[in-house]
C-alpha positions, 0 to 999 in steps of 0.5 A: 523502455516504454510505461504506462499508467492507468488511471494517471489523473487519481491520487495513486497515478501522480504519486506513482509518476512523483515517483518515477522522476526519483528512481533511475529508471530510463524510460523511453516514452511514457503513456498516462492513461485515464478515462474517457473524460481525463483524456488530452489533459496534459500532466507533468513528468520531468518538466514536460506535458504529456497527454491522457489518453483515453483507457477505452483504445488504447494500444497496450503493445507500444509498452513494456511495463503497465502500471495499474493504479485505477480501481478494481473494476479498471483491473478487471475490465482491463489487465488481462487484455492488456497482460496480452502484450505487457507486464501488468503491475496492478495497485487492485485488490481483483488479484490479488489473492488469485493464487496466479498472480503473485502478491509482492513486497521486493524487500520481503518476497521477491522469490514469488517474481519468478511464477509470474504465470498471468502476466500479472503481478499485484501490489497489496493493501497499504496497510498490508504493505506496511505490516509485511516489511516490518514482520518479515525481518522478525518472522525470519528469526523468531517465528510469529504464531499471532499477530492483532492489529489495530490500524488508524487508516487515513481518508487517502486510502479511499481516494481523492473524493474522501480527501476532498469531503474531509476537508470540505467537513473540517470548514463546516463543523469549524464554522458550525454549520451541519455536516452530511457524509457521502464518502463514508457511513459517519462525519469523518471529521474530528471523528474516527470509524471504525469501518473499512469496505464492506461488512463479511458476515462473520462481522469482520470487514474486507479490510480486514479480512484483506490484511489477513489473507493477504499477510498469509499469503507474502508470509505463510500461511502460519502465521495467525492474524486479527485485525481492526481497520479504523478512518480517521480523520488525516490526510495521509499516511498509515498507523496500525498497533501491532501486538505480536506472538512469537514461537521464539524468546527474543530481546529488544536488543534484538528487534530493533538491530534487526529492523533497523537493518532491514532494508525500506524499515527505520526505527524511531524508538527512545522513550522520551516525549515524541521520540517516536514516529506519527503520520504527519511525520511519514509524509511523503517519506520512503520510509516504513518507521516503527516506534513504541518497541516494548515487551508484551508482558501478558504471553509468553514471548509477546511484542508490541510495535507502532508502525507508520508509512505513506500510504500511498507510497510504500502501500501503493506506488513506490511499491509499484514501482519497486517491482518495475525494478527488480523485474528490470534487474533480473532481465524479466523473469516472466512469460 
C-alpha cells in the first residue's frame, strides 16, 4: 500500500500524518508532496525522516491513494491528473458538489462510495462534517425538516497564516499596540467576525451556502438548512449552536441514547456547571461532542443542540483517513 499526501507541510497535511501514525493502515511507502518551495524539506513519520517531493513533477502512478490537503486551486489543477493512476481523497471544496464525485462521511453515507466515477472522493467542509455526524441518527428516527445553525469557527479552519495572525494580534493588543489585519476583514483578536469566505448575491457567505448544499447532498434534499458562520479568536475546534425541527415527536432520553450510541458521537450533557464541552476540550480528540440538549418549546418537535469538534480532525484529516479505511476494508470498490 503506497500513499501520498499532497500539501503535506500544511495544517491538514500534517494532521493527516498524525492520524495515519495512530491508525493501523499498513503503508509500504509514504510519499509527502508539496509545492516547489517546500520540496526537499524533511518531515518525521513513525520515527523516520521523509523528504518532501515536488508536486509539479510527482509521479502518481507510484501510489494507490492520494490525500489532497492543499486547497481548491491545487485540486483543480492536479487531482484529476492524479486520479488517472490512483484514488484521490480531496479535502478541498472543489469537487464537493460535483454530481460524479461522492461527498462522504463514512459513519453517515458510506454507501455513496459505491458510486465512484472519477476516482475522486470529496471530504465535506469541516463545519458540515461535524454537523451531519450528529444529525444522521436523529434524521433516521425523527426525520429532520429544518435546521438553523450558527457556527463559531476557529482560525485554523482558514489555514496556518490566519493562526499565526491571531497569535500576533493577541500579543499586540495586550501590549497596547496598533493591529492591522491581513487574513481577516477585521481584527480577529478579542473579536468575533460574522463573515467566512466571500459573499453571494443573496447575502449569505460561501461558507454558509456550503453547509446548506453539502448537508443536502449527504443527508438528502428534504432537509432545509440556514446558517450563520462566525469566526472566533480560537486556535482549533469549531462549535455549532443547532436548532432542529422534526417531522415526528421525540423524547430527550431517546435523543441522548441515539447520539451516544452513534459511531463518532459522544454526549456530554448534564445540567450542572461545566458539564458541557468547549472548543478547548475537543481539541485533539476524534469524537464529535454534543451538549446542551434541550427541547425548543417555541415550535412543534423542536430541539436545540451544542456541537463541538476538532475541525482539523473530524472536519478534515480524520474523515479523509476513515474514507481510506472504508475503501481498503471493502477492497477498493471504485473503478
